[in-house]
One Martini backbone bead per residue (centre of mass of N, CA, C, O) as a GRO file, in nm:
protein
  147
    1UNK     BB    1  16.393  11.193  12.776
    2UNK     BB    2  16.287  11.442  12.942
    3UNK     BB    3  16.014  11.576  13.080
    4UNK     BB    4  16.065  11.874  12.989
    5UNK     BB    5  16.125  11.810  12.687
    6UNK     BB    6  15.852  11.676  12.633
    7UNK     BB    7  15.679  11.919  12.707
    8UNK     BB    8  15.804  12.108  12.497
    9UNK     BB    9  15.730  11.936  12.252
   10UNK     BB   10  15.424  11.947  12.295
   11UNK     BB   11  15.401  12.258  12.270
   12UNK     BB   12  15.516  12.276  11.986
   13UNK     BB   13  15.300  12.100  11.851
   14UNK     BB   14  15.065  12.275  11.928
   15UNK     BB   15  15.158  12.526  11.772
   16UNK     BB   16  15.160  12.391  11.495
   17UNK     BB   17  14.862  12.320  11.483
   18UNK     BB   18  14.753  12.615  11.523
   19UNK     BB   19  14.896  12.733  11.278
   20UNK     BB   20  14.751  12.552  11.069
   21UNK     BB   21  14.467  12.643  11.139
   22UNK     BB   22  14.513  12.936  11.047
   23UNK     BB   23  14.586  12.871  10.753
   24UNK     BB   24  14.313  12.726  10.688
   25UNK     BB   25  14.131  12.967  10.743
   26UNK     BB   26  14.234  13.133  10.502
   27UNK     BB   27  14.159  12.930  10.282
   28UNK     BB   28  13.856  12.913  10.346
   29UNK     BB   29  13.795  13.211  10.298
   30UNK     BB   30  13.865  13.209   9.999
   31UNK     BB   31  13.653  12.995   9.916
   32UNK     BB   32  13.405  13.151  10.015
   33UNK     BB   33  13.440  13.386   9.818
   34UNK     BB   34  13.437  13.211   9.560
   35UNK     BB   35  13.143  13.113   9.602
   36UNK     BB   36  13.006  13.378   9.531
   37UNK     BB   37  13.094  13.359   9.229
   38UNK     BB   38  13.018  13.031   9.165
   39UNK     BB   39  12.712  13.039   9.304
   40UNK     BB   40  12.556  13.307   9.354
   41UNK     BB   41  12.586  13.455   9.084
   42UNK     BB   42  12.450  13.244   8.898
   43UNK     BB   43  12.177  13.263   9.035
   44UNK     BB   44  12.128  13.560   8.968
   45UNK     BB   45  12.159  13.542   8.660
   46UNK     BB   46  11.933  13.337   8.611
   47UNK     BB   47  11.709  13.504   8.734
   48UNK     BB   48  11.731  13.747   8.543
   49UNK     BB   49  11.686  13.595   8.280
   50UNK     BB   50  11.406  13.473   8.354
   51UNK     BB   51  11.265  13.737   8.424
   52UNK     BB   52  11.287  13.859   8.140
   53UNK     BB   53  11.113  13.648   7.999
   54UNK     BB   54  10.851  13.697   8.169
   55UNK     BB   55  10.822  14.004   8.124
   56UNK     BB   56  10.846  13.960   7.786
   57UNK     BB   57  10.663  13.721   7.689
   58UNK     BB   58  10.921  13.521   7.588
   59UNK     BB   59  11.100  13.741   7.517
   60UNK     BB   60  11.435  13.829   7.460
   61UNK     BB   61  11.694  13.976   7.545
   62UNK     BB   62  12.019  14.011   7.466
   63UNK     BB   63  12.130  13.936   7.771
   64UNK     BB   64  12.004  13.665   7.871
   65UNK     BB   65  12.190  13.449   7.737
   66UNK     BB   66  12.450  13.559   7.867
   67UNK     BB   67  12.373  13.508   8.157
   68UNK     BB   68  12.338  13.203   8.130
   69UNK     BB   69  12.624  13.144   8.033
   70UNK     BB   70  12.774  13.261   8.277
   71UNK     BB   71  12.644  13.081   8.489
   72UNK     BB   72  12.738  12.810   8.372
   73UNK     BB   73  13.044  12.868   8.382
   74UNK     BB   74  13.067  12.908   8.691
   75UNK     BB   75  12.962  12.629   8.769
   76UNK     BB   76  13.178  12.470   8.617
   77UNK     BB   77  13.416  12.570   8.779
   78UNK     BB   78  13.322  12.470   9.054
   79UNK     BB   79  13.301  12.165   8.974
   80UNK     BB   80  13.587  12.121   8.856
   81UNK     BB   81  13.737  12.212   9.134
   82UNK     BB   82  13.593  12.086   9.381
   83UNK     BB   83  13.515  12.283   9.625
   84UNK     BB   84  13.344  12.128   9.833
   85UNK     BB   85  13.548  11.904   9.903
   86UNK     BB   86  13.779  12.092   9.988
   87UNK     BB   87  13.629  12.232  10.218
   88UNK     BB   88  13.567  11.976  10.381
   89UNK     BB   89  13.864  11.904  10.428
   90UNK     BB   90  13.944  12.155  10.582
   91UNK     BB   91  13.745  12.117  10.814
   92UNK     BB   92  13.846  11.839  10.907
   93UNK     BB   93  14.145  11.916  10.961
   94UNK     BB   94  14.096  12.144  11.159
   95UNK     BB   95  13.952  11.979  11.375
   96UNK     BB   96  14.184  11.776  11.424
   97UNK     BB   97  14.407  11.984  11.491
   98UNK     BB   98  14.268  12.105  11.733
   99UNK     BB   99  14.258  11.846  11.898
  100UNK     BB  100  14.565  11.795  11.897
  101UNK     BB  101  14.653  12.065  12.021
  102UNK     BB  102  14.512  12.021  12.292
  103UNK     BB  103  14.651  11.756  12.364
  104UNK     BB  104  14.939  11.861  12.361
  105UNK     BB  105  14.899  12.084  12.573
  106UNK     BB  106  14.816  11.896  12.800
  107UNK     BB  107  15.081  11.731  12.801
  108UNK     BB  108  15.265  11.989  12.863
  109UNK     BB  109  15.104  12.082  13.143
  110UNK     BB  110  15.059  11.780  13.241
  111UNK     BB  111  15.192  11.571  13.450
  112UNK     BB  112  15.333  11.248  13.346
  113UNK     BB  113  15.438  10.916  13.316
  114UNK     BB  114  15.306  10.878  13.003
  115UNK     BB  115  15.419  11.094  12.804
  116UNK     BB  116  15.572  10.943  12.582
  117UNK     BB  117  15.337  10.759  12.490
  118UNK     BB  118  15.136  10.986  12.432
  119UNK     BB  119  15.309  11.129  12.213
  120UNK     BB  120  15.326  10.889  12.020
  121UNK     BB  121  15.021  10.877  11.971
  122UNK     BB  122  14.989  11.166  11.861
  123UNK     BB  123  15.197  11.140  11.632
  124UNK     BB  124  15.042  10.918  11.484
  125UNK     BB  125  14.785  11.085  11.434
  126UNK     BB  126  14.926  11.311  11.278
  127UNK     BB  127  15.048  11.136  11.053
  128UNK     BB  128  14.777  11.029  10.950
  129UNK     BB  129  14.656  11.299  10.874
  130UNK     BB  130  14.876  11.399  10.676
  131UNK     BB  131  14.858  11.133  10.489
  132UNK     BB  132  14.526  11.158  10.435
  133UNK     BB  133  14.581  11.424  10.287
  134UNK     BB  134  14.581  11.666  10.010
  135UNK     BB  135  14.685  11.875  10.176
  136UNK     BB  136  14.892  12.144  10.234
  137UNK     BB  137  15.120  12.129  10.529
  138UNK     BB  138  15.382  12.325  10.604
  139UNK     BB  139  15.417  12.311  10.919
  140UNK     BB  140  15.403  11.969  10.908
  141UNK     BB  141  15.638  11.916  10.759
  142UNK     BB  142  15.916  11.705  10.774
  143UNK     BB  143  16.088  11.948  10.611
  144UNK     BB  144  16.202  12.183  10.800
  145UNK     BB  145  16.356  12.460  10.823
  146UNK     BB  146  16.586  12.448  11.094
  147UNK     BB  147  16.528  12.124  11.209
   0.00000   0.00000   0.00000
């Protein structure tokens, strides 16, 4: 391949990485909102239920047990879906994709004699990242339509 086509390929790969970073940002935002429901809300419900018990000298209102039950159910959903680990994986992959995107962009913009070898090294790092994660990365999938 010519140097200009390699540079163009590097810039295309950079755009793909940054596009996937944007997709993952949206996913992470959804999970963070879900955290409010499955982590913060149960804490509030449990606080209200226990406050009611203390305010009423150990006797509970009708709704206190239901608040506790709802809080426990929401925490169970959060733990069962393993939300914390999934969010940590999204953050890890986003950081690595951002690093690779910058590296690809640098390769595409700065002429070098070792461009082909450098691109092969970056492609290997990208392939390792994609194969090491359980996340679905549609932009970086090996069988993209039209390519």
